[in-house]
N, C-alpha and C positions, 0 to 999 in steps of 0.2 A: 509610574515612572521609577526606574531604579537608578540611583545615583552611583557614580563611580566607586566610591568607597563602601557601597553596600553589596558589591558583587561577590565578595568573599569574606570570611571571618578574618579578624585581626591576625596578622602574621601568616596567613595562608594564601597569599597572592602567588601568581605563577613564579616558578623558580627560574632564575637567570644563571646559567652555568658559564664558567670562564671559556675563553677561546682555546683552540688547539695551539700548542706550542709551535712556533715557526723555526724549525731547525735549519732552514736555509740561511738564517742570520748568523749561523756559525761561521760562514764564509764572507761575512760583511766586511766592507772596506773600513775597518776600525783598527787603528794602531794598537799593538800589544800593550804599550804603556798607558794608553787611554782606557783600555779594558780593565787594567789593574786599578786605575784611578776610579773608574766607575764602581768597581766592586768595593773598594775602600769606602767610598762615599755611601754606598748602600748600607754597609756595616755601621758606619758612623751614625747614620740616621736611625737605624733600627735600635742600636744599643743606647743611643741618646734617649729615644722615646721610651724605651723600657725603663731607663733610669728615672726619667721624668714621672712615669707612672708610679714607680716605687716611692719616690719622694712625695708625690701627691698622697699616696696611701698612708704615709707617715705624717701627714698634715704639715709638710714643709713647703709645699707649693701653695702660694696664695691665690685664692680664687679658683675658678674652674680651669680645665685644660682640654684641648681638642687635639688628639694625637693622630699621626699619619702612619701608624703601624699597618703595613700591607700596601701602602701607597707610595713607598719611597722611590720607586723607579722614575716617577715623573719629575720630581724635583732634582734628583741626581742626574738624569739625562740632560735636562735643560741647564743645570748649573755647569756641567762640563762643556756644553756647546756655546754658552753665552760669552760675550766679550766682557772684560773686567768693568768697563764703563757702561754696560747696558743696565736697564732698570728692571727690577722685579716688584710686582704688586701681588699680594697674596690675601687670602681670607684669614679669619681667626685661626684656621688650621695652618699656621705659618711657621712652626718650628723648623721643619725640614727645608723649606724654601730659604729661610734665614741662614741656616748652616751651609746650604749648598752655594751660597754667595761668599763663603769664607769667613763668616762671623765666628769668633772663637766660642767653643762650647761653654767654657766657664762663664763668659759674659751672659750667655742666654740662660744657663741654669741659675745664675745669681739673680737675673731678672725675674725668673719664675718664682724664686724664693723671696722676692721683695727686698733684696739687699741693695745697698747704695752702690755697690760695685757692679750692679747689673747693667745691661745694655742701655737702659733708660733710667738708671738710678733707682731701680726698683719700683717705679711709679706706673709703668705701662703694663707689666705682667705678660701673661701668655698670649693674650689676644691682640697685642699692639706692638709686636716686635718691629723695630725700625733701625736701620743703620745706613745713613746716607753715604758714609765712607765706602761701604761695600756695594752700593747700588741697590740696597734693599729699602725700597721707599714705602714700606709699611705693610702691616697686617691689619685688615679692616673688619670690624665686627658687624658693620651694617651691610646686609646682603646686597651685593651689586654696586655699592657706592664707589668702589675703587675702579670700576671699568672706565668711568668718565674721567677719573683723575689720571689713569694711565694714558688716556687720549691726550690730556694736557701735557704730560711729560713727552709723549711722542711728537706732539706739535712743536714743543720747544726744540727737540732734537732736529726736527725737519727745518725749522727756521734758522737754526744755527749751522746747519749742514754738518753736524758732528758725526753722522753715521751711526749714532746710537739707536737701539731698539728697545721699546718698552714691552715687557712680557707680562701679561696679566692672567693670573690663575684664579679660577672660580669653580664652584661646585655646580652640579647639574641643576639644583634648585634655583640657581641664579637665572637660568634661562627663562624662567617664568616671571621675572622681575622687569619692570619697564626700563630700567637703566641698561639692561643687556641690549635691548633693541635700539635704544637711543645711541648707545656707544658704538655698536656695529655700524649703524647708519652714518654717524658722524665720521668715524674712522674711514669708511669707504668713500664718502664725499670728498674728504680732504687727503685721501691717499696716504694716511699716516703710517709711519714705521712702527706698527704695533702687532704683536702676535697674541691672540686670545687663546687661552688654553683651558678647556673644560675638563676638570677632574671628575669624571662621571663615575662615582662609586655606587650608583644605582639608587641611592636614598637621599631624599631631601629631609634631613634631620631624622624623623621617624616614619616618613611616608615614602613608599616606593615611587620613584619618578614616573614609572610607566603607568601608574594608576591614574595620574591626573594630567598627563601630557599627550597630545594628540599624535605626535610623531615618535618614531622609534628612537631616533638619535636627537635628543633635545637641543643640542647645540649645532651639530653639523647639518642637520636637516633644515635648519632655519637660516643658516649663513647665506645661502644663495639668494634669499630674498633681498639682501642688502649688497649683493655683488661681491661677496667675499669668497675667496678660494677656501674650501674646507677639506680637511683630512680627518681620518680616524686612525687610531693606533691602539695596539695592545699596551695599556698603561702599566702592565706588570713586567714587561720585557724592556729592560733598560737600554739594550742596544737599539730596539725599535724606536724608543722615545728619543734617544740621542740622535739617530739618523734623521728623524722627522724634525727635531729641533734645529739641527744643522742646516737643513734645507729651507725651513720656513724663516729662520733668522736671516739667511742670505737673501731670500725673497724680499723681506721687509727692508733690509739694509740697502738693497740696490735701488730702492725707490719705486718698487712695483706695488706698493700699497700693503694694506693689512691682510692677515690671513688668520684662519682659525683651526685649531686642532682639538678634537674630542678624544680624550684618552680614557679608555674603560679600565676601571680598577675596582678595588673593594677594600673597605676598612676592616681590619681584624676585629675591632671592638665596636662599641656603640658610638653614637654621635659625639658624646663627651664622657668624662669620667662618671657623670651622674646617670648614664644611660646603659643598662645591661644589654640592649639590642635584641630583646626577645621578639620583636616584630619580624625578624628575618627567619625564613624557613631553615631548619637544621640542615637539610640536604644542600642547600645553596651555600651556607656558611662553611660546611665541611669541604665542599668542592673548591671554594676560593682559598681556604686555608692551605689546601694541598698545592694550589697554584701560586705559591709564594714567590715574590720577585727575587729574593736572595737564594732560595733553593734552585730556582730556574737558572740563575746566573752562575752559581757554583757548578751546576751540571754542565753548562756551556763551557766554562773555563776548563773543566776536566776533559771535555771532548776535544778541545783545541790544543791540549797538551800542557796546560799550566799545572805544575806539580801541586798535589794536595797540600804538601807541607808549606808551600809558599802562601796558599790561601789561608791556611791555619795561622800562619805568622801574622798576616794582616788582621785576622780576627783578634789575636792576642794583643797586638799593638793598639788596636782601637779600644779594646776593653781597658787597657792600662790608661789610655788617654781620657776615657770617660771617668774612670776612678779619680784621676788627677784633677779633672775639671770639677768634679763633684766636691772634692776636698777644698779646692780653691773657692768655690762658690759658697760652701757652708761656712767657711772662715771669713767671708766678707762681712763688713760692718752693717748693722741695721741703720736705716736712715734716721737722722735726728729730726727734731720738729721743724727746723728751719727749712728743710727740703720741701715742705708743703707750700712755701712761698716762692719757690723758684720755678721758672719755665711755665708761668701762668700769666693770664691777662690781669692787669692791675688797674686801679683808678677807673673803675667802671668800664673797663675794656678799651680805654683810650691809649694805653701803652703796654709794652711787653717787658716783663721783669725776668731776668735770668741771672 
């Protein structure tokens, strides 16, 4: 008997190449100001993550970090399409999703650096970013845990008749966790206003999802078993993501029940900053690096007549904003000892101290 992971040497599994660019989307029904906003967000996410990496390498980011370099189009597209009072649930790879809901960069950087001026007072760090004010209801380190919590938020919105939608982002590996199946079934039974979004970057941490999953599309191919409408999208094309998000949010908001989107993408680096990503074939990595969401969108903007100088101005404005946010975060105070006793359970768990 040959086991799945014995079929090929480590790092030599079949290469998965990116899709062909869909230039028909040049003519998509997207307002010019929306496209400029999408490009600005892509740049903000890219430059922020690069800065987070630099700060991590300087030992200024506390704990580990999981970056979204190469995956920015998914969070940017949904952030643009979502209503201000909608809910976002993300994994530990949540920087981009947090920023896409309008959370200031300085607050997130300060949180990564453990400063008391951080989003959570410096106590949550990279993997637990949360801002209820912005509809960002958390980054979750436990794989699959947040899908059932997103259902709870969607059920609340349904009972209140608020018209809000919960959008739950998760990785391809989550589809092999029991909570994925429980959440989809529950959402379908109760017709909840929730959109499940699988960010399929082809790897479950260090293992190719295709090596240990029986279906080709780990999320979309399973959704029908629970009665969910499922779509797939090029997760590196921000226009494609935005249009899908707009449609699926409308579907869920109108009371037609939950739906699922599987977005194929690729992380430029390893699983975390501790991972060099050597298990990925060189040919595959090179192909996806060339199929970069920012390069794709710059080219589209050029084809539809946006002057290069205007795009360059956005790049420069974002760079200045990241520099300012970094300075603000680095100048933030360190937490004092009393912070250890705030926002925790006290008296054996019988009361809440804040």
